[in-house]
C-alpha positions in Angstrom: 106.2 103.2 123.0 109.2 105.5 123.9 110.1 106.1 127.5 111.2 109.7 128.2 112.9 111.4 131.1 111.2 114.5 132.2 112.9 117.6 131.0 116.2 118.2 132.9 115.9 115.6 135.6 118.9 115.4 137.9 121.2 112.4 138.2 122.8 111.3 141.4 125.8 113.5 140.5 123.6 116.6 140.3 124.0 116.9 136.5 120.8 117.7 134.6 119.7 115.3 131.8 117.4 116.3 129.0 117.3 113.1 127.0 114.8 110.8 125.3 115.6 107.2 126.2 114.3 104.1 124.4 112.5 101.3 126.4 115.6 99.1 126.4 118.2 101.3 128.0 121.9 100.7 127.4 123.4 102.5 130.4 127.1 102.2 129.3 126.2 103.8 126.0 124.3 106.6 127.6 127.0 107.5 130.0 129.7 107.2 127.5 128.0 109.8 125.3 128.0 112.1 128.3 131.7 111.3 129.0 130.7 109.8 132.4 131.7 106.4 133.9 128.6 104.3 134.5 128.1 103.8 138.2 126.7 100.6 139.8 123.7 102.6 141.1 121.9 105.1 138.9 119.1 107.5 140.0 116.6 107.4 137.3 112.9 107.7 136.3 111.8 104.6 134.4 108.5 104.2 132.5 107.1 100.8 131.3 103.6 99.9 130.4 102.3 103.2 131.9 104.0 102.4 135.2 106.7 104.6 136.7 109.8 103.9 138.9 111.8 106.6 140.5 114.8 105.3 142.5 118.1 103.5 142.2 119.2 100.9 139.8 121.9 98.3 139.7 122.9 96.4 136.6 119.8 97.8 134.9 117.2 96.6 137.5 115.6 98.1 140.6 117.9 97.9 143.7 118.3 100.0 146.8 115.6 102.6 147.5 112.8 103.6 145.1 109.2 104.3 144.4 107.1 102.3 141.9 103.7 103.4 140.7 101.5 101.0 138.8 99.0 102.0 136.2 96.1 100.9 138.4 97.2 103.4 141.1 99.1 101.1 143.5 102.3 102.6 144.9 105.3 100.9 146.6 107.9 103.0 148.3 110.9 101.4 149.9 113.8 99.0 149.5 114.4 96.8 146.4 116.7 93.9 145.5 117.1 92.1 142.2 114.1 94.0 140.8 111.8 92.9 143.6 110.5 94.5 146.8 112.9 93.4 149.5 113.5 95.0 152.9 111.3 97.6 154.5 108.7 99.5 152.6 105.1 100.9 152.2 102.6 99.6 149.7 99.4 101.5 149.1 96.3 100.3 147.2 93.7 102.5 145.4 91.1 101.0 147.8 92.8 102.8 150.7 94.6 99.8 152.1 98.1 100.4 153.3 100.8 97.9 154.3 103.9 99.1 156.2 106.5 96.6 157.0 109.0 94.0 155.7 109.2 92.3 152.3 111.2 89.4 150.9 111.4 88.5 147.2 108.4 90.7 146.3 106.1 89.3 149.0 105.1 90.6 152.5 107.4 88.6 154.8 108.5 89.4 158.3 106.8 91.9 160.5 104.2 94.4 159.2 100.9 96.1 159.6 98.1 96.4 157.0 95.2 98.8 157.5 92.2 98.5 155.2 90.1 101.5 154.2 87.1 100.2 156.1 89.0 100.6 159.4 90.1 97.1 160.3 93.8 96.1 160.5 96.2 93.3 161.1 99.6 93.7 162.7 102.1 90.9 163.2 104.0 88.2 161.3 103.9 87.5 157.6 105.2 84.5 155.6 105.1 84.5 151.8 102.4 87.2 151.6 100.1 85.6 154.2 99.4 86.4 157.9 101.5 83.9 159.8 103.0 83.8 163.3 101.8 86.0 166.2 99.6 89.0 165.5 96.6 91.1 166.2 93.5 91.4 163.9 90.9 94.1 164.7 87.6 94.5 163.0 85.8 97.9 162.5 83.2 97.2 165.2 85.9 96.7 167.8 86.1 92.9 167.8 89.7 91.8 168.2 91.8 88.6 168.0 95.2 88.3 169.4 97.2 85.2 169.0 98.7 82.8 166.4 98.1 82.8 162.6 98.9 80.4 159.9 98.3 80.6 156.1 96.2 83.8 156.6 93.8 82.5 159.3 93.6 82.1 163.1 95.5 78.9 163.9 97.1 77.9 167.2 96.5 79.5 170.6 94.6 82.8 170.7 92.1 85.1 172.4 89.1 86.6 170.6 87.1 89.5 172.3 83.8 90.8 171.0 82.4 94.3 171.6 79.6 93.0 173.9 82.2 91.5 176.3 82.1 87.9 174.9 85.5 86.2 175.1 87.0 83.0 173.7 90.5 81.9 174.7 91.9 78.6 173.4 92.9 76.7 170.3 92.1 77.6 166.7 92.5 75.8 163.4 91.7 77.1 159.9 90.2 80.2 161.4 87.8 78.2 163.6 87.7 77.2 167.3 89.3 73.7 167.3 90.6 71.9 170.3 90.5 73.0 174.0 89.1 76.3 174.9 87.0 78.5 177.2 84.2 80.6 175.9 82.6 83.3 178.2 79.3 84.5 176.7 77.9 88.0 177.0 74.8 86.7 178.9 77.0 85.2 181.7 77.1 81.6 180.5 80.4 79.9 180.2 81.7 76.8 178.5 85.0 75.1 179.0 86.0 72.0 177.0 86.4 70.7 173.5 85.6 72.4 170.2 85.5 71.2 166.7 84.7 73.1 163.5 83.8 76.2 165.6 81.3 74.3 167.7 81.2 72.8 171.2 82.0 69.2 170.4 83.5 66.5 172.7 83.7 66.7 176.5 83.1 69.9 178.4 81.3 71.8 181.1 78.6 74.3 180.4 77.6 76.6 183.3 74.6 78.9 182.9 74.4 82.3 184.6 71.5 81.0 186.8 73.8 78.4 188.4 72.8 75.4 186.4 75.7 73.2 185.2 76.0 70.4 182.7 79.1 68.3 182.5 79.5 65.7 179.8 79.5 65.2 176.1 78.6 67.7 173.4 77.9 67.2 169.7 77.7 70.1 167.3 77.0 72.7 169.9 74.4 70.6 171.9 74.7 68.8 175.2 74.2 65.3 173.9 75.6 61.9 174.9 76.8 60.9 178.4 76.6 63.6 181.0 74.7 65.1 183.9 73.0 68.4 184.7 73.0 69.8 188.2 71.5 72.8 189.8 73.7 74.9 192.2 71.8 77.0 194.8 75.0 78.9 195.6 76.6 81.8 193.8 79.1 80.7 191.2 82.2 81.5 193.1 81.0 79.4 196.1 79.8 76.4 194.1 81.6 73.4 192.6 82.3 75.7 189.6 85.2 77.6 191.1 87.0 77.2 187.8 84.6 79.8 186.4 86.0 82.7 188.3 
C-alpha cells in the first residue's frame, strides 16, 4: 500500500510538497530531487498500517516532537527518541482514559497522571509502565489511597480513606493490608496491630465503640488465641485506651 502526503503539505522550510511517497522512504533521494540538503530533522506526515505520524524525524525514525495516531483510535502527542515515546507527552485511549506525564523507552516512567473514563485516577510515580513509588489513587465513589505503590499495587506505607469515614493507615503488600497498621471503622470501632492478607492476624488491640476492649491474638480477622477482653466504664479518652484518640 502506498503512503501519500496530503496535497501540498508544508515542510519545516515552509516549502509546499505535493508528492506521492512509497512506504520505504529514501530521504536523501527525495531531497536531492528537490535540490535541497537533507536535514537531520524532517517535518513529515507518515502513514503505516493505517496509522499516522505527524512530527519530526531523525535518521528516518520518530524523534523530537510529534503526534502518532493508531488505527484503533489511540493517540500519543509529545516527545520521541529513537522511534519510541520518550520524555513528556499525552496518551489518549478510545475508552476515554488519558495519561499525561513522563515516558522512557516507550513506557510510562517517571511522574504522571492517568484518568479513566469512569472518573477514577492515579497520580504519582511510574516504573516500566506500572504504578510505582509514591502516589494517589482515587475511585469514582470518593475512596482514596495515598502512599507507596509497587508493581501497580499498594505496597509499603499508606493511608486509605473510604467515603463513610473509615480509615486505614499502615503497611500494605501486594495491594492488601500486611504488617502493622491502624484501622478506624465507620461505626466507631478501632483496631491497632498486625495484619496479614488483608485481615487482622497476629497481635493487636480491638476497641469497640461501647468501650469494650480485647487485647491479644487474632487469626483471620477473629479474636482467637491468647488474649483478654475487658470492659471500660469510662469514655474512651479517659480509659486505658488513650492510644485511640
